[in-house]
N, C-alpha and C positions, 0 to 999 in steps of 0.2 A: 310365809307360806300362804298360798291362796286358800279360800274357803273350800274349794273342791279337793285340793291336795290334803288339807287337814281332815276332811271327811273320809277320804279314801285311806289315809294312814290310820285313822281311828278305827275304821271298819276292819282293816287288815289285822291290827293288833287285837281287836276284840274277837275276831273269828279264829285267831291263833290259839286263844286260851284253852278251849276244849281239846284241841289237838295236843297241846303241851301236857294237859292233864292226863290224856290217854297214854302218851309216851311215858310219863312218870309212873303211872299205875303199872303198865306192862313191863317196865324196866325195874320196878320196885325202887324207884328214885323218889323217896318220900319228900325230900326238900324241894324237888322240882314240882311235885304235886301241890305242896303247900304254897309255893310261890305264885300259883295261879290265882290265889284268893287274897282279898284284903284282910287286914287284921281282925275286923269285926264281922267277917262274912258269916252267913248262916246258910245251912243246907237242909232242905226238906228232901231227904233221900228216898230211895225206893222202899225203905223200911223204917227210918227214923228221921226226926227233925232235930238238928243239933247245931250249936255253934261250931265253926269250922274245925278247931283243934279237937274237940270231943268227937265230931263226926269222923275225922281221919283216924283217930284212935280206935273207933268202933269199926271202921271200914277195913283197916289194915289186916287184922287176922283173917277176915273173910276172903280177902284177895290172896293172901299168902297161903291159904289152905290149898290153893291150886298151884302146881309147879309152873304152869304156863298160862298166861292170859293174853288175849289179843283183842284190843278194842279197835273196831273199824268205824271211823267217823264218816258219816255220809252227808246228806243234805244239810246245809246250813243257811240260815237267814239272819241277817243283822239289821237292826234299826238303831242308828246312832244319832244322837243329838250333840254335835260337837260343841255347841254353845253352852249346853248344860254339863258337858263332859260326862255324859251317861249314855246308856243304851241297853238294848236287849239282844240276846243271841239265842236262837233255837237251833239245836244240833240233834240230828238223828244218829243213833249209834247201835251197832250190834257188837256185843261183848261176848267173846268166847272164853270160857274158863275150863281148861283141860286138866282133869285129874289123872286120866290115863297117860301112860308114857309108852312110846314117844307121844308128844303132843298130837292130838287128833285121834289117837287110838280109842276104840270103844271103851267106855267105863261107865258104870251106873251113876257115878257122881259128876260126870261132865255136865256143864251148865252153859246154855247159850241164852242170852237175854237181848231183847230189842227194847231200847229206851230212847227217850227224848230228854235232853238237858235244856231247861229253860233258865238261862242265865241273865241276871241283871248285872251289868258291868259299869265300871266308873273309872275315871282317871284318878289314881291315888298316888300322890307323891311322884308324879311324872310318868307313871306306868299304868296301863290298863289292867284291871283286876276284876275278878268275879266277886261281887259283894253279896249276892244272894243267888242260890241255885235251888230249883225244884226239879226233881227227877220223876218223870212219868214212865212207869214200867208198862210197856205196851204188850209184851208177850214174853214167854220163856219156854224153854225146853230143858227139862231136868230139874233136880231138886236144889233148893238153897242149902248150903252146908249147915249142919247142926254143930255149932261150936260150943264147947263147954267152958 
């Protein structure tokens, strides 16, 4: 494979990870969500900083509090170093969390957030994975759920 082809393939794989994450969250496909991350990944989330499995354990009840979520992934920028087999991906996202039914109906617990995912990615056992994520919460409309 040429250097350019290798770079383009690596970039495609890296840019796909946040989209797969969003698909997994919205479909409640937790194995798909987990597959986006390396085994030793660490997430500095919008509310906590944890190792990946602890982070997902903490995230899941908050997501499942809402009958429907829809993550819209927007602008993305990737910087890949194929020689080092590492890179960075920044993704803008708007995440809709609907408590009202049908989805989109007014409800005081509906939540919409604008975030940026700052992902460090690496080639792990032949597949690109997120190895570190920082989430910047840029704005929100509505309350975060209070879970007991």
